[in-house]
N, C-alpha and C positions, 0 to 999 in steps of 0.2 A: 430046458427047463422052464415050467410055466412060473410066472409072476404070481405069487401065493396071494399076495396084496389084491391083485386085480381078480384072481380066482374067487376069494372071498366077498368082494364086492359083486360081483356077478352072480354069485351063489344068493346072496342078501337081495339083489334086485329081483331074480327068479322067486325068491321067497315072499315077494310082495312089500319089503322095506322100503319107504321112501327116503332114501338116502340125502333128497336135498334139504330135509331137515337138520340133517347132522351137519351138512355144508353150511346151513344158515347160521346155525349153532356155533360154529367155529369161526365164523366172520366176526361173533360179538365178543367184547372184552370180557374179562373175567368178572369185573365190577357189574355189567349188563346182564350175564348168565345170573350171577346171584341175585340182582333185583328182579329178573323174572321168575326164578325159583322162588323167592319170599312171596311175591304177588301171589303165584299158583298154590303155594301153601296156605297163604290166607283164605284163598278161595275155598280150598278144600276144608279148612278148618270152619268156616263159616257155615257150609253145606252141612258138615258134621253137627255143629251146633243147632242148625235148623231141624235136620233130623231128630236129634235129641230131645228137642222141645215139642216136636210133633209127635214121638213115641210117648213122652210122659204125659200127654193130655188123655182124659178120658175117651174110652172107646164109645162112639154113638151106636146104639143098637137100630135095627130096623123099627122096632118097636116105639122108641124114644123119639124118632125122627118123622114118623110118618102116622 
């Protein structure tokens, strides 16, 4: 009988998943993972704020700029 866990790992690797990232994450404490999550979320929210600010600015037309 095949080892279903190993089969799933093999299939994930064949599909191109980098399982070393999972291993790295599992080496962290829950607190470290939560801190990394908070940092990533803060970055995404900052990008969203920048995009929103940019989208609210009036669009320049080719005539107005040149």
